[in-house]
N, C-alpha and C positions, 0 to 999 in steps of 0.2 A: 229537655229531659230525655234520656235515650230510647230507641226503642221496644231493645228487649223490655224495661223498665215495663214500660206502656201494657204491655202485655205477658207481663209474669202472673203465674198461674197465680189467684189466690184461694189457697187450699181450704177458710169457712166451707166455699162454693161445689169447691171440686167437690169437696168431701160430700157435700149433698145429692152434688147430682150421681157417683159412683154408686150412694145406697141406694137412692132414691128416686131415682129421673125414670122414666117407662118409655120403656124403647117399642118405637111400632120399626119392622123392616130395618130398611139399614139409611132411611130417613128422618125416620120420626122421632122430636126427644121431648117428651117432656115435661116438664116442669110445672103447670101448671097449678101443682098445690103447693106449691108456695111464691110465683115469681109475679104470673100475671091472669089468674084468675081469683084465687084463693093469691094472698098478698097477705106475707106476714108481715108484721110492719117495720121491727125491731129492726129484720132482718133487709128488708128490702132499704132501709138507713144507712145497713151496718155496710150494706153493698156501693147505695147509691157517694156513702161519704169517701168509702175508699177508693171509683172511680169519678169524686168529685177530685181527690189528691192529685190521680194521674192526671186529669186537666188541667188543674190549676198552674199549672205553667204558663200554657198559651195565655194566660188572662181574657179570655173569652168577657163582654157584656152584657149577650147573651143564652142561656140552653134555646135549642130547638127541636123537638120530635114528635113522632108523626101517631095520632088517635090510633084505638088508646091503650095498648098499650106498653107507650114509650110513656106517657103520663105519669104515671104513678115514680121509673128512677128516674126521667125528669124534674120531678118536681125538688124531689133529694140533693140533688145535686144544683138543683137553681137553687136550694136555699141554703146548702152548703158554701155556695162563691158568690151567695148573696147580689143574684143577677137574677131578670126575670124570666121568666117560664111560658116562652110560645109554643103552640105544640098545630101542625097541618089537618087542615081537619078530613075526614074521608067517612062518612057519615051520614050523609044528609047532608054535605059541604055548600052549605048554600052561605059568604061572607061578602058583606061590602066592597064595595068595586071602589080602590081598584085592583084585583087579585092575579096570582098568579098562581097557573095549574100545570096537573099533568099525569099522565093516564100512565099507570106501570101492571103489569100482570102482576094477575098475585097465582100462584101455581100452588099454597098449601092451599085456596081457598074457593079456585078455576074463577074463570073469567078475569075480568083488571079491577082497580080499583083506581078511586081519581082523589087525585091529595092538590086540598088549594090554599094558601093559605095567602092573610092579608096584611099588604103591601102598608097597611098600617099598624100593624109590628112588625114586621121586619124593614127595617129602614136601610139604606145606604149609608154606611160604614158601620154599620154595626161587626161584630165580634165574636163569630158565632163556633160553639159547641154540638156536635149533633149527640142526640142521648136518645138510644133503643132498646130494650130488653134483649132480643136473637139479634145475630148479624146472621142472616143465613149467604141469597145471591148477590145482598146489596145494593136490589133495585131500587128499595124507597131509600138508603140513607143516596145513592144519586140521584133519587131525584131530589131531594130537600136538598143539594150541595149547589144543582142543577136553579135548584128554585130561590136558594139563600142568595145565589152570585147572580140572577136575574134581577135581583129585587137593589144588587150594587155593596149587598156583605160582605162579610170578607171570611172562606170558611175555615178555622184552625187545625181543628182535631172533633173525630169524631169517635163517640163512648158506647160497650157494648155488655153486657151485661155476661151475656155465652155464645161464641163464636162456633156457628158449623163450617170447621178451617175446612172439604170435604165440600165445600159449595161456592168458594171460591169472590165470595164477595169483599172480602178482604183486598185482595188485589183493583178491583172496580173500582175501591175509593182510593186507596193509595197510586190512582192511576188516574187522578182525577188532582194529586197534591193533599192529598188530605190525612196526618199518617190520624192512623184508627189505634187505640186504647178497650183490650177488652180484659173481663178477670177471668177470664173458663172460657179453653180452645180446647174443642170434642173434635180429635182428627177423623174417626170414623167411628160408627155402632156397629157393633159383629155381635150376634150370636144373645144379643138383647140385656146387651151391653153399653155404655160407651169407654170408648179412650180418650183420655184429654190429656194433653199433654201437662208434661209435667208431676202427673199424680203419680 
């Protein structure tokens, strides 16, 4: 699949962001009324199936995400591709040994977040696609790529529902040689509006 196809704006999502998003300053975009706090099942299934279609060309054997907001889209993508979903724990992250962990800064929440992944569930030879709700600075995705590779797995692609292009996370993941797929790309936030690519 060509890179432009991986990131073609998915218009039903683009329109909802344009008309329904809450914008705070020039950094915060809130669509948690349908994506990651209150979840609309029919819409998340629609978004997940579209993301799965874009990721299907890499033939993953597993979807990997991070707790908690990546679980809903990750589950739909995994179901559509008929592969298991594994998520890295970050809230009280106790998992059985052996495990792999990373500590990442969390600018939105302040402080640091620890991600922990059991090697029992991510094994050498797995073909992984990452899935998450938002791509911002890319720190969580980069940590997941590193952890998966440390386990001996191959990371084939990373898919996100919404990308904040002005945060440069896309480039951080691409530098690791991982193609990125996104359904909506927010170029910038200004005057209380989200300016989206292809809108």
